[in-house]
C-alpha positions in Angstrom: 0.4 -0.1 0.1 1.4 3.5 -0.9 1.9 5.7 2.2 0.3 9.3 1.6 3.2 12.1 2.2 1.3 14.4 4.6 3.4 17.8 4.1 1.1 20.3 5.5 4.2 22.5 6.1 4.9 23.0 2.5 1.7 24.1 1.6 2.1 26.6 4.2 5.5 28.0 2.7 3.8 27.5 -0.4 1.3 30.2 0.6 3.4 32.2 2.7 6.0 32.5 -0.5 3.1 33.6 -2.8 1.7 36.1 -0.5 5.2 37.7 -0.3 5.3 38.1 -4.0 2.3 39.6 -3.8 3.0 42.0 -1.3 6.0 42.7 -3.4 3.9 44.7 -6.5 2.5 47.3 -3.6 6.2 48.1 -2.5 9.8 49.0 -3.9 12.0 47.9 -0.6 14.4 45.1 -1.3 14.2 42.2 1.1 17.7 42.5 2.0 17.1 46.3 3.0 14.9 44.8 5.8 16.9 41.6 6.5 20.6 42.2 5.6 22.2 41.2 2.4 21.5 37.4 2.4 18.9 37.2 4.7 16.5 34.6 5.0 12.7 35.3 6.1 11.0 33.1 8.6 8.3 32.1 5.7 10.9 30.1 4.0 12.4 28.5 6.6 11.6 25.3 7.7 10.1 23.9 11.0 12.9 21.3 12.5 12.6 19.2 15.5 15.9 17.5 17.1 15.4 14.0 18.5 18.6 13.4 20.6 20.9 16.8 21.7 23.1 16.2 23.5 26.6 14.8 22.0 26.8 14.5 18.6 23.4 15.5 18.6 23.9 18.9 19.5 26.5 19.0 16.3 23.5 18.1 14.4 21.6 20.2 16.0 23.8 22.8 14.5 24.0 21.8 11.5 20.4 22.4 10.6 20.2 25.8 13.2 19.7 27.8 9.7 16.1 27.2 9.7 13.6 27.3 12.7 14.9 25.1 15.2 10.7 24.6 17.1 11.7 21.8 19.5 14.1 19.5 21.3 13.9 16.1 22.6 16.0 14.1 24.4 15.4 11.4 27.4 18.6 12.1 29.6 18.2 16.1 30.4 21.6 16.2 32.0 23.5 15.7 28.5 20.8 18.0 26.5 21.9 20.7 29.0 25.9 20.2 28.3 28.1 22.5 26.4 30.1 20.3 23.1 33.3 22.1 23.1 32.8 25.4 21.7 29.1 24.9 21.0 26.7 26.0 23.9 24.2 23.1 24.8 21.1 22.9 22.8 19.2 23.9 25.1 20.9 27.4 25.4 21.4 27.9 21.9 17.4 27.9 21.1 15.7 28.9 24.7 12.4 29.2 22.8 12.5 25.7 21.2 9.7 23.6 23.4 11.1 20.7 25.2 10.1 17.5 25.0 11.3 14.2 27.0 9.4 11.1 24.5 9.2 12.1 20.9 6.5 9.9 20.4 4.4 13.6 22.7 6.8 15.8 20.6 5.4 14.2 17.2 1.8 14.4 18.0 1.6 18.0 19.7 4.5 19.8 17.1 1.9 19.6 14.2 3.8 22.0 12.3 7.5 20.5 11.7 8.2 19.8 8.6 11.3 17.5 9.1 13.2 15.8 11.9 17.0 14.9 12.5 17.6 11.3 14.8 20.6 11.4 16.7 19.8 8.9 19.7 21.5 5.8 20.7 21.6 3.3 17.1 19.0 0.7 18.6 16.2 4.0 18.3 17.0 5.2 15.2 14.6 2.9 12.9 11.7 3.3 16.0 11.8 7.6 16.0 12.8 7.4 12.1 9.6 5.4 11.4 7.2 7.6 13.8 8.6 10.6 12.5 7.9 9.5 8.6 4.4 8.4 9.5 3.5 11.9 10.7 4.9 13.2 6.9 8.1 14.6 7.8 11.2 14.1 6.4 14.1 12.9 8.0 17.9 13.2 8.8 19.3 10.2 10.6 22.6 9.4 12.2 24.8 6.5 11.3 23.7 3.6 11.6 20.8 3.8 9.5 19.2 1.1 11.9 20.5 -1.5 14.8 19.0 -4.7 12.4 18.7 -5.6 8.9 15.3 -5.7 9.4 14.9 -2.6 10.3 16.9 -1.2 7.2 14.3 -2.6 5.1 10.8 -1.2 6.4 12.6 2.4 6.8 14.0 2.1 3.1 11.0 0.7 1.8 8.6 3.0 3.7 10.6 6.3 2.8 10.6 5.6 -0.9 7.2 4.6 -0.8 6.0 7.9 1.0 8.2 10.3 -1.1 10.5 11.3 2.1 13.3 13.7 1.5 16.1 11.7 3.8 19.7 11.2 4.7 21.9 9.1 6.9 24.6 11.2 9.0 27.5 10.0 7.3 28.9 13.9 7.0 32.3 12.8 5.0 29.5 11.9 1.8 29.4 15.9 1.2 33.4 16.4 1.8 35.6 17.2 -1.4 37.9 14.3 -0.6 35.4 11.4 -1.6 34.7 13.1 -4.8 38.2 13.3 -5.7 39.2 9.7 -4.9 36.3 8.7 -7.0 37.0 10.8 -9.9 40.0 9.5 -9.6 39.1 5.7 -10.0 36.6 6.6 -12.3 39.0 8.3 -14.9 41.5 5.3 -14.4 44.0 6.6 -12.6 44.7 3.5 -10.7 43.3 0.6 -13.2 40.5 -1.9 -12.3 40.4 -1.8 -8.8 40.5 -5.4 -7.2 40.5 -5.0 -3.3 39.9 -2.4 -0.5 41.0 -2.2 2.6 39.3 0.1 5.5 40.5 0.9 9.2 39.5 2.2 12.0 41.2 3.0 15.5 38.1 2.3 17.0 36.8 1.2 19.2 37.5 3.6 21.6 35.4 2.7 24.5 35.2 -1.1 25.8 33.7 -4.1 24.0 34.3 -7.9 24.7 32.9 -7.8 27.8 31.8 -11.0 29.3 28.8 -10.3 31.3 26.6 -7.3 32.4 27.8 -5.6 35.6 26.1 -6.9 38.7 26.3 -3.6 40.8 23.0 -1.5 40.3 23.3 2.3 41.3 20.0 5.0 41.2 19.0 5.8 38.0 19.8 9.5 37.9 16.6 12.0 38.3 17.5 13.5 34.7 17.3 10.1 33.1 14.5 8.4 31.8 15.7 5.3 31.9 12.2 3.3 30.5 12.4 5.6 27.6 16.3 5.3 26.9 16.0 1.2 26.9 13.0 1.9 24.2 12.2 -1.6 22.4 15.2 -3.3 23.6 14.8 -5.8 26.7 14.7 -4.0 29.5 17.4 -4.0 32.1 18.7 -2.3 34.8 20.2 1.0 34.5 24.0 1.6 34.4 26.5 4.2 33.7 28.3 1.5 31.7 25.6 1.1 29.2 25.3 5.1 28.9 26.0 8.3 27.3 28.8 6.4 25.1 29.4 2.9 25.9 25.9 1.7 24.5 27.7 1.2 21.1 29.8 -1.9 22.7 26.0 -3.5 23.7 24.1 -5.5 20.7 20.8 -4.8 22.4 21.4 -1.1 21.7 24.5 -0.8 19.5 26.6 -2.3 16.5 30.1 -2.2 18.1 32.9 0.2 16.2 31.9 -1.7 12.7 28.7 -0.2 13.3 30.2 3.0 14.7 32.5 3.4 11.4 31.8 1.8 8.6 29.0 3.5 7.2 31.5 6.6 7.2 34.5 3.9 5.7 32.8 1.7 3.7 31.5 4.7 2.4 34.2 5.3 0.1 34.0 2.1 -1.5 30.7 1.5 -2.0 30.6 5.0 -3.7 33.7 4.7 -5.9 32.8 1.4 -6.8 29.4 1.6 -7.1 28.8 -1.6 -5.3 25.1 -2.6 -3.8 24.9 -5.9 -2.0 28.0 -8.2 -1.0 27.7 -12.0 -2.4 29.7 -12.9 0.9 30.9 -12.1 4.2 32.8 -13.6 6.4 34.6 -12.5 9.3 37.5 -13.3 12.1 37.6 -11.7 15.8 38.7 -11.9 19.4 36.5 -13.9 21.7 32.8 -12.8 20.6 30.1 -13.0 23.8 27.0 -13.0 23.6 25.9 -9.6 24.9 29.1 -7.8 23.3 30.4 -6.6 20.4 34.3 -8.1 20.1 37.5 -5.6 20.8 38.9 -6.6 17.3 37.5 -7.8 14.4 38.6 -8.4 10.3 35.9 -8.7 7.8 35.8 -9.7 4.3 33.1 -8.8 1.9 33.1 -10.3 -1.8 31.5 -7.6 -3.8 30.5 -7.6 -7.8 32.3 -3.5 -8.6 29.5 -1.8 -10.6 32.3 -0.4 -12.8 33.3 -3.2 -14.4 31.4 -6.4 -12.8 34.4 -8.3 -11.5 34.6 -9.3 -8.2 36.6 -7.3 -5.2 37.5 -8.0 -1.8 36.5 -4.6 0.8 38.2 -6.1 3.8 37.2 -4.7 7.4 39.6 -3.8 9.8 39.5 -2.7 13.8 40.4 -2.7 17.2 43.9 -1.9 16.5 43.8 -4.4 13.3 45.5 -2.7 10.0 46.2 -3.8 6.8 50.1 -4.1 5.6 51.3 -0.1 5.3 51.5 0.4 1.2 54.9 1.3 0.3 54.9 5.3 -0.9 52.6 6.3 2.4 55.5 6.8 4.9 55.5 10.9 4.1 51.8 10.2 5.7 52.2 8.6 8.8 49.5 11.2 10.3 47.5 9.8 8.1 48.4 6.1 8.6 48.0 6.7 12.8 44.5 8.9 12.1 40.7 7.8 12.8 40.6 5.6 9.9 40.7 5.5 6.0 40.6 3.3 3.2 43.3 1.6 0.6 42.5 0.7 -3.0 44.7 -1.5 -4.8 44.0 -1.2 -8.6 46.3 -2.7 -11.2 47.8 0.0 -12.1 48.4 1.8 -8.5 47.4 2.3 -5.2 44.9 4.9 -3.7 45.1 6.2 0.1 42.4 8.2 1.6 42.5 9.5 5.3 38.6 9.9 6.6 37.5 13.5 6.0 40.9 14.5 4.6 41.0 16.3 1.6 42.4 14.2 -0.7 44.0 10.9 -1.1 47.3 10.3 -2.2 48.2 8.5 -5.0 50.7 6.0 -5.4 52.5 4.1 -8.5 55.2 1.9 -8.0 55.4 2.6 -4.4 56.0 6.5 -5.4 54.0 9.0 -4.7 52.5 10.7 -7.7 50.8 14.4 -8.1 47.6 13.5 -9.9 46.6 17.5 -10.6 43.2 18.0 -10.9 41.0 15.2 -12.1 37.8 16.0 -14.2 35.0 17.2 -12.5 32.2 14.6 -12.5 30.4 14.5 -9.1 28.8 18.2 -8.3 30.2 20.1 -5.1 28.3 19.8 -1.8 27.2 22.7 -0.6 27.2 20.8 3.0 25.8 17.3 4.4 22.7 18.8 5.9 22.2 21.5 3.6 22.0 19.4 0.5 18.5 17.2 2.5 17.4 21.1 3.7 17.4 22.4 0.0 16.0 19.3 -1.0 12.8 19.8 1.3 12.4 23.3 -0.4 12.3 21.6 -3.9 16.0 23.3 -4.5 18.4 22.3 -7.2 20.8 20.0 -4.7 20.1 16.4 -3.6 20.4 14.7 -0.4 23.4 12.1 -2.2 23.1 9.8 1.4 19.2 9.6 1.2 17.6 5.9 2.2 18.3 4.5 -1.1 22.1 4.6 -1.0 22.1 4.5 2.3 20.2 1.6 2.9 22.0 -0.9 1.2 25.5 0.6 2.7 24.0 0.1 6.0 22.7 -3.5 5.1 26.1 -4.4 4.1 27.7 -3.0 6.9 25.5 -4.6 9.5 25.8 -8.0 7.5 30.0 -7.7 9.1 28.2 -8.5 12.7 26.2 -11.3 11.6 29.4 -13.1 10.2 31.3 -12.5 13.3 28.6 -13.7 15.8 28.4 -16.7 13.5 31.6 -17.4 12.9 30.7 -18.2 9.7 31.2 -17.7 5.7 27.5 -16.2 5.1 25.9 -16.1 1.5 23.8 -13.3 1.2 20.5 -12.9 -0.7 19.5 -9.6 -0.3 16.4 -9.7 -2.3 14.7 -12.5 -0.4 16.5 -11.1 3.1 18.5 -13.8 4.0 21.7 -15.8 4.3 21.4 -18.9 2.3 24.3 -20.9 3.5 23.8 -21.0 7.6 19.9 -20.4 8.5 20.9 -19.7 11.8 22.3 -16.6 10.8 19.0 -15.2 10.0 17.7 -14.7 13.3 20.4 -11.9 14.1 18.5 -10.4 10.9 15.7 -8.9 12.9 14.9 -8.9 16.7 12.0 -8.4 18.4 10.6 -5.2 20.3 9.6 -5.4 23.6 5.6 -5.0 24.8 4.5 -1.4 23.6 6.8 -1.1 20.8 6.5 -1.6 17.1 8.0 -0.5 14.0 
């Protein structure tokens, strides 16, 4: 069934814009005289609500601050009230925005919202995103798009059918560096790519934890713990879970791979026009029932969208790294950074550090200046602005929309399924199942606790 996209505020903006045009016929005062050059009147701004406004969520609020921030929602009032670096807390920066603890109440009451940012722990991404889309709101959801593959399939399908303007929060997708990287590969700088290596310094939190903490400290009075747990199986509060270390626990996060995979695997996914992997095989330090391992190495086999050949994408975390390519010695800062990728072609190598301005080209083990490749991909005004502009009907398109981000997210999460089963998996994306290890399919979807549904 097609889902109707209810967009009352688009009609509001259209009416106000037309009204402004009509009024202009009776005055000779230019708008910039009233508001300053570059001024955008409130009638042309989106009404945006933000769910999860502390930590990374605070950065996302800032990213859309060119618009009207009308509502802020967070289950952790202490976290929401904290500054992040030089950014004042969202509550202090936007004092007129209405404050909520429960996103469902916010979406029910705030009928004038155009769009929502979702910057919660991973286990809440699908729930909040889907609820906002059901209300006809456009969505910006942090990476990973969802915690499970089943959630990912549902969220992507709904967004497409409902005509939602979407963006996943892998901000590097808007940077200049990946565009140069893609253009070099597409213009044959290293020949045919046969393998890609992606590494990260994550986790920088504890993983590989054998059992839950046993002590039971009191729940802070500023935290709604039941809402924080959300659709996951209920457990007693402990500071080992939040505000940051939830990433290690399968009920709440997807480990180092889920944290950085949608950033670093985005580069080969985009450059080689990949879709679903054919197979996934992983090795790791000990895997416990409830937590991601301390270190993992995962090999994905894809079919390249460029030439139809097989290509391996290998993932490393927890201190594991690929062999350092000859010629990169002058870029040790890149090698020791948060993470990066190595594209190995039959004529050369490209090394790209996460969020770096450009890649390093190596030919026969020596660095080579590649000049300026022919521009193929339009340059981005910014990850958040892409999304905002598309909602407004401007020429920019959100390039990490869910149709793109969903398959990337699916591929990333399959790595964790391989790690948890300890088996090589053969993947059938169309039918959403592992075909050779049936028991692996239990990790594709996990039941929500009573009172929660997607």
